All heavy atoms as TSV, in Angstrom:
chain	resi	resn	atom	element	x	y	z
A	1	MET	N	N	100.809	-50.485	3.677
A	1	MET	CA	C	99.853	-49.986	4.640
A	1	MET	C	C	99.031	-48.853	4.048
A	1	MET	O	O	97.826	-48.798	4.230
A	1	MET	CB	C	100.635	-49.522	5.883
A	1	MET	CG	C	99.802	-48.855	6.914
A	1	MET	SD	S	98.954	-50.093	7.870
A	1	MET	CE	C	98.154	-49.087	9.050
A	2	THR	N	N	99.696	-47.968	3.326
A	2	THR	CA	C	98.999	-46.825	2.730
A	2	THR	C	C	97.994	-47.284	1.682
A	2	THR	O	O	96.905	-46.721	1.584
A	2	THR	CB	C	100.018	-45.867	2.087
A	2	THR	OG1	O	100.989	-45.509	3.068
A	2	THR	CG2	C	99.349	-44.623	1.585
A	3	ASP	N	N	98.359	-48.302	0.913
A	3	ASP	CA	C	97.437	-48.776	-0.120
A	3	ASP	C	C	96.180	-49.377	0.496
A	3	ASP	O	O	95.093	-49.269	-0.078
A	3	ASP	CB	C	98.123	-49.776	-1.046
A	3	ASP	CG	C	98.674	-50.986	-0.328
A	3	ASP	OD1	O	98.836	-50.916	0.894
A	3	ASP	OD2	O	98.948	-51.993	-1.004
A	4	HIS	N	N	96.285	-49.991	1.671
A	4	HIS	CA	C	95.098	-50.530	2.339
A	4	HIS	C	C	94.165	-49.403	2.776
A	4	HIS	O	O	92.945	-49.492	2.599
A	4	HIS	CB	C	95.492	-51.370	3.557
A	4	HIS	CG	C	96.216	-52.622	3.204
A	4	HIS	ND1	N	95.631	-53.641	2.504
A	4	HIS	CD2	C	97.499	-53.007	3.442
A	4	HIS	CE1	C	96.505	-54.614	2.329
A	4	HIS	NE2	N	97.651	-54.252	2.885
A	5	ILE	N	N	94.741	-48.335	3.304
A	5	ILE	CA	C	93.919	-47.207	3.745
A	5	ILE	C	C	93.258	-46.536	2.552
A	5	ILE	O	O	92.075	-46.180	2.590
A	5	ILE	CB	C	94.778	-46.207	4.550
A	5	ILE	CG1	C	95.231	-46.862	5.860
A	5	ILE	CG2	C	94.004	-44.927	4.839
A	5	ILE	CD1	C	96.248	-46.057	6.637
A	6	LEU	N	N	93.996	-46.371	1.455
A	6	LEU	CA	C	93.428	-45.745	0.263
A	6	LEU	C	C	92.332	-46.602	-0.361
A	6	LEU	O	O	91.320	-46.085	-0.837
A	6	LEU	CB	C	94.529	-45.455	-0.749
A	6	LEU	CG	C	95.516	-44.351	-0.358
A	6	LEU	CD1	C	96.623	-44.236	-1.394
A	6	LEU	CD2	C	94.799	-43.033	-0.188
A	7	SER	N	N	92.504	-47.917	-0.363
A	7	SER	CA	C	91.465	-48.772	-0.941
A	7	SER	C	C	90.214	-48.763	-0.070
A	7	SER	O	O	89.090	-48.798	-0.587
A	7	SER	CB	C	91.982	-50.193	-1.137
A	7	SER	OG	O	92.270	-50.789	0.110
A	8	ILE	N	N	90.370	-48.677	1.243
A	8	ILE	CA	C	89.210	-48.582	2.135
A	8	ILE	C	C	88.489	-47.263	1.905
A	8	ILE	O	O	87.255	-47.213	1.817
A	8	ILE	CB	C	89.648	-48.739	3.608
A	8	ILE	CG1	C	90.104	-50.167	3.866
A	8	ILE	CG2	C	88.516	-48.358	4.549
A	8	ILE	CD1	C	90.772	-50.355	5.208
A	9	ALA	N	N	89.255	-46.172	1.783
A	9	ALA	CA	C	88.650	-44.859	1.546
A	9	ALA	C	C	87.934	-44.825	0.201
A	9	ALA	O	O	86.824	-44.278	0.081
A	9	ALA	CB	C	89.723	-43.777	1.612
A	10	LEU	N	N	88.524	-45.411	-0.821
A	10	LEU	CA	C	87.902	-45.449	-2.141
A	10	LEU	C	C	86.619	-46.264	-2.104
A	10	LEU	O	O	85.587	-45.868	-2.665
A	10	LEU	CB	C	88.871	-46.033	-3.169
A	10	LEU	CG	C	88.334	-46.174	-4.593
A	10	LEU	CD1	C	87.986	-44.803	-5.156
A	10	LEU	CD2	C	89.351	-46.869	-5.468
A	11	THR	N	N	86.639	-47.413	-1.458
A	11	THR	CA	C	85.443	-48.250	-1.357
A	11	THR	C	C	84.323	-47.522	-0.626
A	11	THR	O	O	83.169	-47.534	-1.069
A	11	THR	CB	C	85.777	-49.568	-0.622
A	11	THR	OG1	O	86.824	-50.216	-1.314
A	11	THR	CG2	C	84.569	-50.470	-0.549
A	12	PHE	N	N	84.664	-46.889	0.489
A	12	PHE	CA	C	83.656	-46.149	1.239
A	12	PHE	C	C	83.088	-45.004	0.409
A	12	PHE	O	O	81.884	-44.757	0.410
A	12	PHE	CB	C	84.251	-45.609	2.547
A	12	PHE	CG	C	83.273	-44.823	3.356
A	12	PHE	CD1	C	82.258	-45.462	4.045
A	12	PHE	CD2	C	83.344	-43.440	3.414
A	12	PHE	CE1	C	81.338	-44.741	4.782
A	12	PHE	CE2	C	82.441	-42.709	4.144
A	12	PHE	CZ	C	81.424	-43.356	4.834
A	13	SER	N	N	83.953	-44.297	-0.326
A	13	SER	CA	C	83.497	-43.185	-1.161
A	13	SER	C	C	82.563	-43.671	-2.266
A	13	SER	O	O	81.543	-43.035	-2.568
A	13	SER	CB	C	84.693	-42.467	-1.783
A	13	SER	OG	O	85.515	-41.937	-0.783
A	14	LEU	N	N	82.886	-44.795	-2.885
A	14	LEU	CA	C	82.020	-45.343	-3.937
A	14	LEU	C	C	80.668	-45.777	-3.384
A	14	LEU	O	O	79.623	-45.536	-4.004
A	14	LEU	CB	C	82.702	-46.525	-4.630
A	14	LEU	CG	C	83.853	-46.176	-5.558
A	14	LEU	CD1	C	84.542	-47.438	-6.047
A	14	LEU	CD2	C	83.361	-45.360	-6.729
A	15	LEU	N	N	80.674	-46.402	-2.212
A	15	LEU	CA	C	79.409	-46.801	-1.603
A	15	LEU	C	C	78.566	-45.593	-1.227
A	15	LEU	O	O	77.350	-45.569	-1.455
A	15	LEU	CB	C	79.666	-47.677	-0.372
A	15	LEU	CG	C	80.148	-49.094	-0.651
A	15	LEU	CD1	C	80.542	-49.774	0.655
A	15	LEU	CD2	C	79.080	-49.888	-1.354
A	16	ALA	N	N	79.201	-44.578	-0.649
A	16	ALA	CA	C	78.464	-43.374	-0.257
A	16	ALA	C	C	77.930	-42.641	-1.485
A	16	ALA	O	O	76.781	-42.179	-1.504
A	16	ALA	CB	C	79.375	-42.464	0.556
A	17	GLY	N	N	78.741	-42.539	-2.530
A	17	GLY	CA	C	78.295	-41.883	-3.761
A	17	GLY	C	C	77.160	-42.623	-4.438
A	17	GLY	O	O	76.201	-42.018	-4.922
A	18	GLY	N	N	77.251	-43.943	-4.482
A	18	GLY	CA	C	76.173	-44.739	-5.085
A	18	GLY	C	C	74.885	-44.626	-4.302
A	18	GLY	O	O	73.790	-44.502	-4.878
A	19	THR	N	N	74.982	-44.631	-2.987
A	19	THR	CA	C	73.795	-44.487	-2.146
A	19	THR	C	C	73.164	-43.116	-2.346
A	19	THR	O	O	71.934	-42.998	-2.448
A	19	THR	CB	C	74.163	-44.690	-0.666
A	19	THR	OG1	O	74.758	-45.969	-0.522
A	19	THR	CG2	C	72.952	-44.588	0.225
A	20	ALA	N	N	73.981	-42.074	-2.401
A	20	ALA	CA	C	73.466	-40.724	-2.622
A	20	ALA	C	C	72.804	-40.601	-3.992
A	20	ALA	O	O	71.740	-39.979	-4.132
A	20	ALA	CB	C	74.587	-39.709	-2.483
A	21	ALA	N	N	73.387	-41.198	-5.010
A	21	ALA	CA	C	72.821	-41.123	-6.358
A	21	ALA	C	C	71.481	-41.839	-6.433
A	21	ALA	O	O	70.511	-41.329	-7.008
A	21	ALA	CB	C	73.800	-41.715	-7.367
A	22	ILE	N	N	71.397	-43.019	-5.846
A	22	ILE	CA	C	70.137	-43.773	-5.872
A	22	ILE	C	C	69.075	-43.057	-5.049
A	22	ILE	O	O	67.917	-42.941	-5.464
A	22	ILE	CB	C	70.366	-45.208	-5.361
A	22	ILE	CG1	C	71.212	-45.985	-6.366
A	22	ILE	CG2	C	69.039	-45.926	-5.122
A	22	ILE	CD1	C	71.657	-47.336	-5.882
A	23	GLY	N	N	69.465	-42.548	-3.878
A	23	GLY	CA	C	68.504	-41.832	-3.033
A	23	GLY	C	C	67.982	-40.576	-3.692
A	23	GLY	O	O	66.778	-40.285	-3.644
A	24	SER	N	N	68.846	-39.797	-4.320
A	24	SER	CA	C	68.383	-38.572	-4.978
A	24	SER	C	C	67.480	-38.892	-6.158
A	24	SER	O	O	66.514	-38.180	-6.428
A	24	SER	CB	C	69.571	-37.729	-5.428
A	24	SER	OG	O	70.279	-38.393	-6.455
A	25	GLU	N	N	67.750	-39.972	-6.857
A	25	GLU	CA	C	66.886	-40.364	-7.978
A	25	GLU	C	C	65.518	-40.809	-7.483
A	25	GLU	O	O	64.492	-40.519	-8.102
A	25	GLU	CB	C	67.554	-41.471	-8.787
A	25	GLU	CG	C	66.783	-41.890	-10.026
A	25	GLU	CD	C	66.649	-40.770	-11.047
A	25	GLU	OE1	O	67.520	-39.914	-11.116
A	25	GLU	OE2	O	65.636	-40.781	-11.781
A	26	LEU	N	N	65.465	-41.496	-6.359
A	26	LEU	CA	C	64.182	-41.937	-5.812
A	26	LEU	C	C	63.332	-40.753	-5.374
A	26	LEU	O	O	62.120	-40.734	-5.590
A	26	LEU	CB	C	64.407	-42.882	-4.627
A	26	LEU	CG	C	64.897	-44.283	-4.959
A	26	LEU	CD1	C	65.214	-45.055	-3.682
A	26	LEU	CD2	C	63.860	-45.029	-5.772
A	27	PHE	N	N	63.968	-39.758	-4.756
A	27	PHE	CA	C	63.199	-38.613	-4.262
A	27	PHE	C	C	62.798	-37.654	-5.363
A	27	PHE	O	O	61.745	-37.037	-5.297
A	27	PHE	CB	C	63.983	-37.871	-3.180
A	27	PHE	CG	C	64.049	-38.633	-1.880
A	27	PHE	CD1	C	65.267	-38.997	-1.350
A	27	PHE	CD2	C	62.889	-38.995	-1.209
A	27	PHE	CE1	C	65.341	-39.704	-0.159
A	27	PHE	CE2	C	62.947	-39.705	-0.025
A	27	PHE	CZ	C	64.176	-40.056	0.506
A	28	THR	N	N	63.567	-37.497	-6.408
A	28	THR	CA	C	63.229	-36.552	-7.475
A	28	THR	C	C	62.265	-37.138	-8.493
A	28	THR	O	O	61.568	-36.403	-9.163
A	28	THR	CB	C	64.487	-36.071	-8.220
A	28	THR	OG1	O	65.162	-37.195	-8.773
A	28	THR	CG2	C	65.398	-35.300	-7.298
A	29	SER	N	N	62.174	-38.439	-8.612
A	29	SER	CA	C	61.315	-39.024	-9.646
A	29	SER	C	C	59.922	-39.361	-9.139
A	29	SER	O	O	59.122	-39.909	-9.887
A	29	SER	CB	C	61.973	-40.283	-10.211
A	29	SER	OG	O	62.063	-41.277	-9.206
A	30	GLN	N	N	59.591	-39.031	-7.887
A	30	GLN	CA	C	58.264	-39.378	-7.367
A	30	GLN	C	C	57.172	-38.553	-8.022
A	30	GLN	O	O	56.085	-39.040	-8.262
A	30	GLN	CB	C	58.228	-39.201	-5.854
A	30	GLN	CG	C	58.940	-40.305	-5.114
A	30	GLN	CD	C	58.860	-40.120	-3.607
A	30	GLN	OE1	O	58.353	-39.117	-3.133
A	30	GLN	NE2	N	59.355	-41.089	-2.873
A	31	GLY	N	N	57.425	-37.288	-8.318
A	31	GLY	CA	C	56.392	-36.436	-8.892
A	31	GLY	C	C	56.236	-36.610	-10.387
A	31	GLY	O	O	55.261	-36.182	-10.978
A	32	LYS	N	N	57.195	-37.224	-11.028
A	32	LYS	CA	C	57.169	-37.374	-12.479
A	32	LYS	C	C	56.518	-38.696	-12.862
A	32	LYS	O	O	56.736	-39.727	-12.243
A	32	LYS	CB	C	58.582	-37.345	-13.041
A	32	LYS	CG	C	59.327	-36.074	-12.748
A	32	LYS	CD	C	60.751	-36.176	-13.251
A	32	LYS	CE	C	61.552	-34.960	-12.848
A	32	LYS	NZ	N	62.953	-35.084	-13.214
A	33	THR	N	N	55.717	-38.655	-13.897
A	33	THR	CA	C	55.165	-39.894	-14.438
A	33	THR	C	C	55.532	-39.963	-15.914
A	33	THR	O	O	55.548	-38.949	-16.610
A	33	THR	CB	C	53.631	-39.949	-14.281
A	33	THR	OG1	O	53.067	-38.801	-14.920
A	33	THR	CG2	C	53.233	-39.958	-12.810
A	34	ALA	N	N	55.833	-41.111	-16.353
A	34	ALA	CA	C	56.225	-41.301	-17.747
A	34	ALA	C	C	54.986	-41.295	-18.639
A	34	ALA	O	O	53.914	-41.749	-18.249
A	34	ALA	CB	C	56.973	-42.615	-17.908
A	35	ALA	N	N	55.136	-40.763	-19.822
A	35	ALA	CA	C	54.054	-40.759	-20.793
A	35	ALA	C	C	53.848	-42.179	-21.303
A	35	ALA	O	O	54.802	-42.937	-21.474
A	35	ALA	CB	C	54.394	-39.826	-21.949
A	36	PRO	N	N	52.587	-42.554	-21.530
A	36	PRO	CA	C	52.352	-43.907	-22.042
A	36	PRO	C	C	52.962	-44.077	-23.433
A	36	PRO	O	O	52.911	-43.184	-24.264
A	36	PRO	CB	C	50.830	-44.020	-22.084
A	36	PRO	CG	C	50.310	-42.640	-21.957
A	36	PRO	CD	C	51.364	-41.806	-21.323
A	37	VAL	N	N	53.545	-45.222	-23.650
A	37	VAL	CA	C	54.205	-45.517	-24.911
A	37	VAL	C	C	53.433	-46.625	-25.616
A	37	VAL	O	O	53.087	-47.633	-25.006
A	37	VAL	CB	C	55.665	-45.969	-24.663
A	37	VAL	CG1	C	56.346	-46.332	-25.968
A	37	VAL	CG2	C	56.420	-44.888	-23.928
A	38	ALA	N	N	53.140	-46.415	-26.895
A	38	ALA	CA	C	52.458	-47.438	-27.679
A	38	ALA	C	C	53.475	-48.509	-28.071
A	38	ALA	O	O	54.508	-48.205	-28.660
A	38	ALA	CB	C	51.837	-46.834	-28.926
A	39	VAL	N	N	53.179	-49.756	-27.714
A	39	VAL	CA	C	54.079	-50.857	-28.000
A	39	VAL	C	C	53.376	-51.833	-28.924
A	39	VAL	O	O	52.254	-52.262	-28.651
A	39	VAL	CB	C	54.496	-51.570	-26.690
A	39	VAL	CG1	C	55.393	-52.752	-26.995
A	39	VAL	CG2	C	55.177	-50.601	-25.756
A	40	ALA	N	N	54.030	-52.173	-30.014
A	40	ALA	CA	C	53.465	-53.143	-30.947
A	40	ALA	C	C	53.767	-54.551	-30.436
A	40	ALA	O	O	54.909	-54.877	-30.128
A	40	ALA	CB	C	54.060	-52.960	-32.333
A	41	VAL	N	N	52.732	-55.363	-30.322
A	41	VAL	CA	C	52.896	-56.738	-29.863
A	41	VAL	C	C	52.680	-57.660	-31.045
A	41	VAL	O	O	51.671	-57.582	-31.738
A	41	VAL	CB	C	51.890	-57.073	-28.733
A	41	VAL	CG1	C	52.037	-58.522	-28.318
A	41	VAL	CG2	C	52.096	-56.142	-27.564
A	42	ILE	N	N	53.645	-58.514	-31.281
A	42	ILE	CA	C	53.574	-59.448	-32.400
A	42	ILE	C	C	53.439	-60.854	-31.835
A	42	ILE	O	O	54.200	-61.263	-30.971
A	42	ILE	CB	C	54.838	-59.360	-33.272
A	42	ILE	CG1	C	54.972	-57.948	-33.831
A	42	ILE	CG2	C	54.807	-60.389	-34.382
A	42	ILE	CD1	C	56.277	-57.709	-34.541
A	43	THR	N	N	52.457	-61.603	-32.332
A	43	THR	CA	C	52.258	-62.992	-31.911
A	43	THR	C	C	52.642	-63.897	-33.067
A	43	THR	O	O	52.093	-63.783	-34.169
A	43	THR	CB	C	50.795	-63.238	-31.515
A	43	THR	OG1	O	50.428	-62.302	-30.508
A	43	THR	CG2	C	50.615	-64.640	-30.983
A	44	LEU	N	N	53.585	-64.777	-32.830
A	44	LEU	CA	C	54.031	-65.703	-33.868
A	44	LEU	C	C	53.200	-66.986	-33.812
A	44	LEU	O	O	52.678	-67.350	-32.754
A	44	LEU	CB	C	55.509	-66.035	-33.666
A	44	LEU	CG	C	56.466	-64.847	-33.788
A	44	LEU	CD1	C	57.876	-65.289	-33.443
A	44	LEU	CD2	C	56.415	-64.270	-35.181
A	45	PRO	N	N	53.072	-67.670	-34.933
A	45	PRO	CA	C	52.324	-68.929	-34.920
A	45	PRO	C	C	53.040	-69.992	-34.092
A	45	PRO	O	O	54.254	-69.958	-33.921
A	45	PRO	CB	C	52.269	-69.334	-36.391
A	45	PRO	CG	C	53.391	-68.613	-37.037
A	45	PRO	CD	C	53.580	-67.356	-36.259
A	46	THR	N	N	52.261	-70.942	-33.579
A	46	THR	CA	C	52.809	-72.021	-32.772
A	46	THR	C	C	53.649	-72.949	-33.645
A	46	THR	O	O	53.271	-73.275	-34.768
A	46	THR	CB	C	51.661	-72.822	-32.127
A	46	THR	OG1	O	50.853	-71.909	-31.396
A	46	THR	CG2	C	52.187	-73.884	-31.209
A	47	ILE	N	N	54.769	-73.383	-33.127
A	47	ILE	CA	C	55.660	-74.292	-33.852
A	47	ILE	C	C	55.635	-75.644	-33.160
A	47	ILE	O	O	55.774	-75.731	-31.941
A	47	ILE	CB	C	57.094	-73.757	-33.862
A	47	ILE	CG1	C	57.133	-72.432	-34.601
A	47	ILE	CG2	C	58.044	-74.751	-34.494
A	47	ILE	CD1	C	58.470	-71.756	-34.545
A	48	VAL	N	N	55.438	-76.698	-33.930
A	48	VAL	CA	C	55.452	-78.054	-33.393
A	48	VAL	C	C	56.701	-78.751	-33.929
A	48	VAL	O	O	56.905	-78.832	-35.134
A	48	VAL	CB	C	54.182	-78.831	-33.817
A	48	VAL	CG1	C	54.223	-80.246	-33.295
A	48	VAL	CG2	C	52.939	-78.108	-33.338
A	49	VAL	N	N	57.528	-79.235	-33.038
A	49	VAL	CA	C	58.764	-79.903	-33.419
A	49	VAL	C	C	58.554	-81.401	-33.285
A	49	VAL	O	O	58.159	-81.886	-32.226
A	49	VAL	CB	C	59.937	-79.453	-32.528
A	49	VAL	CG1	C	61.209	-80.186	-32.899
A	49	VAL	CG2	C	60.120	-77.958	-32.632
A	50	THR	N	N	58.771	-82.130	-34.362
A	50	THR	CA	C	58.640	-83.589	-34.321
A	50	THR	C	C	59.957	-84.201	-34.780
A	50	THR	O	O	60.702	-83.618	-35.554
A	50	THR	CB	C	57.502	-84.075	-35.235
A	50	THR	OG1	O	57.777	-83.636	-36.568
A	50	THR	CG2	C	56.166	-83.532	-34.801
A	51	GLY	N	N	60.223	-85.357	-34.301
A	51	GLY	CA	C	61.444	-86.043	-34.686
A	51	GLY	C	C	61.459	-87.430	-34.098
A	51	GLY	O	O	60.605	-87.800	-33.297
A	52	LYS	N	N	62.406	-88.224	-34.514
A	52	LYS	CA	C	62.525	-89.551	-33.940
A	52	LYS	C	C	63.976	-89.809	-33.589
A	52	LYS	O	O	64.885	-89.230	-34.170
A	52	LYS	CB	C	61.976	-90.617	-34.874
A	52	LYS	CG	C	62.586	-90.658	-36.244
A	52	LYS	CD	C	61.905	-91.719	-37.084
A	52	LYS	CE	C	62.385	-91.606	-38.523
A	52	LYS	NZ	N	61.800	-92.618	-39.363
A	53	ARG	N	N	64.166	-90.690	-32.646
A	53	ARG	CA	C	65.497	-91.004	-32.140
A	53	ARG	C	C	66.211	-91.935	-33.118
A	53	ARG	O	O	65.628	-92.861	-33.667
A	53	ARG	CB	C	65.352	-91.672	-30.786
A	53	ARG	CG	C	66.645	-92.060	-30.162
A	53	ARG	CD	C	66.410	-92.573	-28.799
A	53	ARG	NE	N	66.781	-91.491	-27.889
A	53	ARG	CZ	C	66.675	-91.562	-26.592
A	53	ARG	NH1	N	66.137	-92.612	-26.034
A	53	ARG	NH2	N	67.063	-90.575	-25.844
A	54	LEU	N	N	67.487	-91.667	-33.310
A	54	LEU	CA	C	68.296	-92.520	-34.167
A	54	LEU	C	C	68.703	-93.774	-33.402
A	54	LEU	O	O	68.455	-93.904	-32.209
A	54	LEU	CB	C	69.535	-91.763	-34.637
A	54	LEU	CG	C	69.259	-90.515	-35.469
A	54	LEU	CD1	C	70.556	-89.784	-35.759
A	54	LEU	CD2	C	68.554	-90.869	-36.753
A	55	ALA	N	N	69.359	-94.666	-34.082
A	55	ALA	CA	C	69.842	-95.896	-33.452
A	55	ALA	C	C	70.807	-95.546	-32.326
A	55	ALA	O	O	71.436	-94.498	-32.345
A	55	ALA	CB	C	70.530	-96.772	-34.492
A	56	PRO	N	N	70.936	-96.416	-31.328
A	56	PRO	CA	C	71.868	-96.149	-30.221
A	56	PRO	C	C	73.283	-95.919	-30.739
A	56	PRO	O	O	73.731	-96.576	-31.667
A	56	PRO	CB	C	71.803	-97.416	-29.376
A	56	PRO	CG	C	70.576	-98.125	-29.798
A	56	PRO	CD	C	70.249	-97.689	-31.182
A	57	THR	N	N	73.959	-94.972	-30.153
A	57	THR	CA	C	75.316	-94.652	-30.587
A	57	THR	C	C	76.303	-94.959	-29.461
A	57	THR	O	O	75.939	-95.044	-28.300
A	57	THR	CB	C	75.433	-93.171	-30.954
A	57	THR	OG1	O	75.037	-92.389	-29.822
A	57	THR	CG2	C	74.533	-92.818	-32.118
A	58	VAL	N	N	77.551	-95.097	-29.822
A	58	VAL	CA	C	78.593	-95.382	-28.848
A	58	VAL	C	C	78.964	-94.065	-28.161
A	58	VAL	O	O	79.237	-93.073	-28.820
A	58	VAL	CB	C	79.830	-96.004	-29.531
A	58	VAL	CG1	C	80.942	-96.204	-28.536
A	58	VAL	CG2	C	79.443	-97.304	-30.199
A	59	VAL	N	N	78.954	-94.098	-26.844
A	59	VAL	CA	C	79.288	-92.923	-26.050
A	59	VAL	C	C	80.546	-93.235	-25.254
A	59	VAL	O	O	80.707	-94.341	-24.749
A	59	VAL	CB	C	78.119	-92.564	-25.103
A	59	VAL	CG1	C	78.477	-91.367	-24.249
A	59	VAL	CG2	C	76.860	-92.304	-25.894
A	60	ALA	N	N	81.420	-92.275	-25.143
A	60	ALA	CA	C	82.648	-92.488	-24.377
A	60	ALA	C	C	82.304	-92.737	-22.920
A	60	ALA	O	O	81.515	-92.035	-22.323
A	60	ALA	CB	C	83.550	-91.270	-24.496
A	61	SER	N	N	82.863	-93.798	-22.363
A	61	SER	CA	C	82.629	-94.119	-20.955
A	61	SER	C	C	83.825	-94.900	-20.436
A	61	SER	O	O	84.615	-95.440	-21.188
A	61	SER	CB	C	81.349	-94.948	-20.808
A	61	SER	OG	O	81.498	-96.175	-21.470
A	62	ALA	N	N	83.925	-94.942	-19.135
A	62	ALA	CA	C	85.015	-95.680	-18.509
A	62	ALA	C	C	84.507	-97.065	-18.141
A	62	ALA	O	O	83.563	-97.215	-17.378
A	62	ALA	CB	C	85.496	-94.948	-17.265
A	63	SER	N	N	85.104	-98.070	-18.722
A	63	SER	CA	C	84.742	-99.441	-18.370
A	63	SER	C	C	86.017	-100.215	-18.071
A	63	SER	O	O	87.096	-99.897	-18.561
A	63	SER	CB	C	83.957	-100.105	-19.505
A	63	SER	OG	O	84.782	-100.243	-20.639
A	64	ARG	N	N	85.881	-101.265	-17.303
A	64	ARG	CA	C	87.059	-102.050	-16.916
A	64	ARG	C	C	87.584	-102.886	-18.074
A	64	ARG	O	O	88.765	-103.156	-18.174
A	64	ARG	CB	C	86.697	-102.945	-15.745
A	64	ARG	CG	C	86.435	-102.139	-14.505
A	64	ARG	CD	C	86.316	-103.018	-13.289
A	64	ARG	NE	N	86.115	-102.173	-12.127
A	64	ARG	CZ	C	85.230	-102.392	-11.200
A	64	ARG	NH1	N	84.447	-103.446	-11.265
A	64	ARG	NH2	N	85.119	-101.580	-10.185
A	65	SER	N	N	86.700	-103.305	-18.963
A	65	SER	CA	C	87.143	-104.172	-20.052
A	65	SER	C	C	87.793	-103.387	-21.194
A	65	SER	O	O	88.425	-103.962	-22.050
A	65	SER	CB	C	85.963	-104.966	-20.592
A	65	SER	OG	O	85.022	-104.080	-21.189
A	66	GLY	N	N	87.618	-102.065	-21.204
A	66	GLY	CA	C	88.194	-101.266	-22.274
A	66	GLY	C	C	87.293	-101.168	-23.486
A	66	GLY	O	O	87.584	-100.432	-24.414
A	67	GLU	N	N	86.201	-101.915	-23.486
A	67	GLU	CA	C	85.262	-101.875	-24.596
A	67	GLU	C	C	84.264	-100.724	-24.374
A	67	GLU	O	O	83.818	-100.489	-23.269
A	67	GLU	CB	C	84.494	-103.196	-24.689
A	67	GLU	CG	C	85.353	-104.396	-25.039
A	67	GLU	CD	C	85.916	-104.278	-26.457
A	67	GLU	OE1	O	85.200	-103.825	-27.341
A	67	GLU	OE2	O	87.088	-104.645	-26.620
A	68	PRO	N	N	83.895	-100.020	-25.430
A	68	PRO	CA	C	82.882	-98.983	-25.282
A	68	PRO	C	C	81.524	-99.609	-24.971
A	68	PRO	O	O	81.207	-100.705	-25.428
A	68	PRO	CB	C	82.884	-98.270	-26.634
A	68	PRO	CG	C	83.518	-99.215	-27.574
A	68	PRO	CD	C	84.415	-100.112	-26.780
A	69	GLN	N	N	80.730	-98.904	-24.192
A	69	GLN	CA	C	79.398	-99.382	-23.847
A	69	GLN	C	C	78.375	-98.739	-24.730
A	69	GLN	O	O	78.500	-97.582	-25.107
A	69	GLN	CB	C	79.090	-99.076	-22.372
A	69	GLN	CG	C	80.016	-99.752	-21.412
A	69	GLN	CD	C	79.744	-99.303	-19.991
A	69	GLN	OE1	O	79.057	-98.316	-19.768
A	69	GLN	NE2	N	80.308	-100.011	-19.028
A	70	ARG	N	N	77.334	-99.485	-25.051
A	70	ARG	CA	C	76.247	-98.927	-25.851
A	70	ARG	C	C	75.212	-98.340	-24.913
A	70	ARG	O	O	74.806	-98.934	-23.930
A	70	ARG	CB	C	75.597	-100.002	-26.703
A	70	ARG	CG	C	76.460	-100.437	-27.872
A	70	ARG	CD	C	75.559	-101.056	-28.909
A	70	ARG	NE	N	75.955	-101.089	-30.272
A	70	ARG	CZ	C	76.243	-100.059	-31.038
A	70	ARG	NH1	N	76.262	-98.869	-30.559
A	70	ARG	NH2	N	76.557	-100.203	-32.294
A	71	VAL	N	N	74.791	-97.115	-25.229
A	71	VAL	CA	C	73.785	-96.428	-24.414
A	71	VAL	C	C	72.527	-96.321	-25.242
A	71	VAL	O	O	72.545	-95.945	-26.393
A	71	VAL	CB	C	74.282	-95.021	-24.014
A	71	VAL	CG1	C	73.235	-94.283	-23.240
A	71	VAL	CG2	C	75.579	-95.131	-23.240
A	72	GLN	N	N	71.409	-96.682	-24.625
A	72	GLN	CA	C	70.142	-96.617	-25.359
A	72	GLN	C	C	69.259	-95.534	-24.799
A	72	GLN	O	O	69.282	-95.178	-23.689
A	72	GLN	CB	C	69.422	-97.951	-25.279
A	72	GLN	CG	C	70.199	-99.030	-25.978
A	72	GLN	CD	C	69.437	-100.339	-25.960
A	72	GLN	OE1	O	68.358	-100.454	-25.394
A	72	GLN	NE2	N	70.010	-101.358	-26.560
């Protein structure tokens, strides 16, 4: 019984503390503006992938005859 009460108190305390921390950060950061940061942007060349499909392969499947089925 005591552990249930302590876990409820701990959960409530964590929620209240998190709410207070987020609220104080929202109210204190309104007057501050971040300095602009120069960011280097790199553009890579376009890549084209080409390929062709190999011959059909045997894939594991459940069949009544016990023979593997070919999938295309």
